[in-house]
N, C-alpha and C positions, 0 to 999 in steps of 0.2 A: 486833333488841333484845338487850341484853346480859343474859342470865338471872342472877338472884341465887342464886349457889351456897350451899347450906346453908339457905336460907330456905323453910319449909314452908308459909308463908301462900299466899293466892291471888295469882297474878300475872296481870295483864291487859295485852293488848297489841292493836294494830289488826290486822284480818283482812287478809291478802294474798290475793287471788284470782288463780289462774293464768289468764292472758289475753293477747291479742295486742296491746293497745293501751297498755299502761303498761310502763315499763322494768323494774319489779319483777316485774310479771304475766308477762312474757316469760321472765325468768329461771325462774320456777317452772314455766311452760308447757314450757320446754326440759327441765327436770329430769323432769317427768312424761313426756315423750316419750322421753327416753333410757332411763328405767326399762323401757320396753316393748321396748327393744332395737333399735338401728339397724343397718342393713345396710352393707356395705362400699360406699362411694360412688365409689371410684376408677373413672374412665372411664365412669360413667353419664351419660346425656344430661341437659343442663340446658336447658330451653327458657323463653323469655319470649314471652308473647302478650300483645299490646297492643290497645287500642281507641282510635283517635284521637278528637278532638272532632268531632262531627257534629251532624246536626239533632236527634238524640234526646238525651234528657237523660242525666246520669251515671247515675241510678238505672236507666232503661231499658237503658243500655248494660251495667250489671251484670247485670241479669235475663236479657238476650239471651246475654251472655257466659257465664254459668254453665252454661246449657242447652247451649250450643255447646261448652263444654269437655268436658262428658260425651260428646257424640258425637265430639269430636275424639280422645279417648282409645280409644273403641270402634273407629273407623276405623283408627287406627294400630295397634291390637291385631290387627285383622282382617288388615290388610296384611302384617304380619310373621308370622302365623300361629301366634302363641304368647301366652301370658300373661306378664306382668312386673310386678314391684312398681313402684309409683308413689306420688307425693305432690305436692300442689300447694299453694301459698301465695298468698294474694290480698293485694295491696297497693293503695294509692290514689295516684295522682299529685296534683301541686298544684293541678290543674284539677278535682279531684274524680272523674276517670274511673278505672275500675279496670284493673289488669293483673295477669296470673297468672304465677308462676313455677312450672315443673314439674321434677321429678326423675323420670326414667324409667330404671329398671334394665335397660337394653339396652346392652350393651358392645361389640356388634359395629358395623361400619361400616354406616351406613345406606345401603340400595341407592340408586345414584345417581337412578334413575327415581323414587324416592319423594320426593326433596327438593322438587320442585315442587308435589307434592301436599300437602304440609304447609301451605302458605299457602292453597291452596284449601280443605282442610278446615276451617281456621280462618276465613278469609273475612271477618274483621271488622277487621283491621289488620295490623300487622307481626307476623312471627314470627321469633325468633332462636334458633339451634340450636348448641350447643357441648358440649364434653366438661367434665364437672363437675370443679371444683377446690375445694379446701378453703374458699377464701375465699368462693366462691359459697354454699357450704353454711351457713357461718357468717352470711352476709347474710341468709339467710331467717329468722334467728332475731331479727333486730332489728324492734322494735315497728312495727306498720303505720302509726302515726300520726307517724312520724319527720319527715315532710315536712309543714311547716305549710300547710294548705290555705287559700286565700282565703276559703273558706266554713266555716272551722274554727269551733268552738264553745268559747268560753272558758269558759262555766259548767260544762261537763262536765269540764273540766280536761285534754282531750286535743285534739289538732289533727286532727281529722276532720270531714268535711263533715256538716251537720246531717242530711241525709237518711240518712246511714249510721247515725247515732245513733238515729234514730227510725223506722228501717225496719221495716215490717210487711207482711205478706201473707197471703193465705188459700190453703190447700192445695186440691188437686183435690178431696179428700173433704170440703171445707167447713170444716175445722179451722183456727183462726187460728194464724199462725206469726209469730215476731219474731226480730230479731237476724240477723246475717250470719255465715256459716261463713268463717273465714279460713284454715283448714288441713283438708286431707282426705287420706286415704291408702287404698291398695287394693292387691290383688294379692299379699297377704302381705308388706307392706312391713315390718312390725315382727317381729323375729326371736325375740322372747320371748312373743309373744302366744299364749295358749292356744286350742287348737282347741275350739270349743263346738258340741255336737251341735245340729243344727237342731230347733226345736219346731215343733209343729203350729201352723199360723196361726190366730188367733183375733181377734176384733174388738178393736181396739186402744182401750184406755180410759186416759185420762190426766187427772190433775187438776192438772197442772203449769201454771202461769200463763205465758203467753208474753211475757216481758219483753223490751223493747227494749234496745238496748246502753246508751242513757242512763239508763233505769230500773235496769238492773243496776249501773252505776256508782254511782248514788245508794245503792242498797242496800248495796253493798260499803263505801262510805264511812261507813256507819252501824254495821257489823258488827265485833265483836270476838271474842277468844277469851279465856276465863278458864281457867287451869289451875294445877296444884299439883305441884311435885316433891318427892322424898323428899330426905333428907340426902346421898345419893349423886349427885344431880342427875338421877335418872330420872323420867320422866313418871309420875304416879300416876293422875290423872284431868283431864279437860278438857271444855270445852262451849263452844259458840258462842252469842252473843246479840247483839241489837241495841240500840244506844243510840237514845234518842228523836230525836236529831238527829246530825249528822256527828260522827265521833270527835274531829276536831280542835276542834270548837266545845265539845264535852262537856269535853274535856281542859282548855281554857282556863278553863271555869267552875270546874272542880275544882281547878285549880291557883291560882286566885285566891283560894281558902281559905287560901293561904299567908300572906295578909296578916293573918289572924286567928289565924295560928299552928295551924290545925286539921290542916293538911297539912304533912308534912316531907319535904324532898328527901333522897334516899340519896345519900350521898357518892359522888363520882366517877362518876355515871351519870345519865341522863336519865330517872330513876324517882323517882316520888314515893310516899311511904308514908302511908296514910290509913286510916280505919276503913270498913268495908264500907257502913255505913248512910249514909256521906257521899255515896255514888253513888246514893242513892235517888231524887234529882230527875231523874237522867239515864236511868234504867232502870225499866221497869215492875216493880211490886211483886212480882208472882208470879215474874218471872224472877230477881229479886234473892233470892228465897228458894231458888230452884233452885241459884243460884251458892253461896249460903251452905253448901249441903250438900257442897261440895268441901273445906270446911275440916276439918282433922284434928280429930277429936272428943277426942283426949287432951290437946289444949292447954287452958290456962286460959282462963276467960271474957275476960280482959283481951287475950289475943293471938289468940283464935279469930277476932275480926273484923278481923285486920290484912290489908291489901291493898296490893300493890305495883303502881302504876299507871305504865305505860311510855308516853311520848309520842314516842318515836323511830321 
């Protein structure tokens, strides 16, 4: 969204979540990862581990594969007799079956006698090993739903199998877990990550609701950010909130007020200017009051309620 320079009223725009399943989400996820510091990838190993169609379901193949991947890395580490930075990225084939791409920070030649062991350690399908090139690394940051699956779910707006969107499981400790991990690192992969002193182990307590990927996508579609900038274009205050329905649906309703001249488009932008009270049908009253607190108090009552509503 193009910010309105010099305007001190509230600006509202859709929330974009860092994730691996939408094009915008992957851009944000990559920025998030790059801020942690990426290692030099030249001559690192680049592996692809696949699982062919078999008697087991794609869901079962994923569960077996993620457990085998952990053991695969442990065996490789033991065979080399050293630690190394690593990262893996999960993707799905058109048939719904998973495969993993691995980056391993080992730049020496793999001993010839270890090459047959790689297939044995994986034991679920094909293994492909090569030296990393820049285009392979860039490939890792393309969203995982780039291939339209035959079992894709149009309702969610992404081309992923339904079982991936609704994936839930129970941990060994009995706690529910939901969602699928698409990216993981270890061995000091990030170069700017701070060392954290280990804390004493204690019973884990969490009130976090384990949302499935489908539920997260629905929440994100309703989420928005309200913020205000000063005359110099610097952020002053901001807050997140949820519309009662999807942002796009709420936007259509609000923009329809144009017919009654209650909402005015801002010239040369996909932004509409309205009064904050005109959003009350789409936002809970108590949250509307919180948003109102972002308004500059020195403004006149006429301009204090001004909101710039973005739809791009």
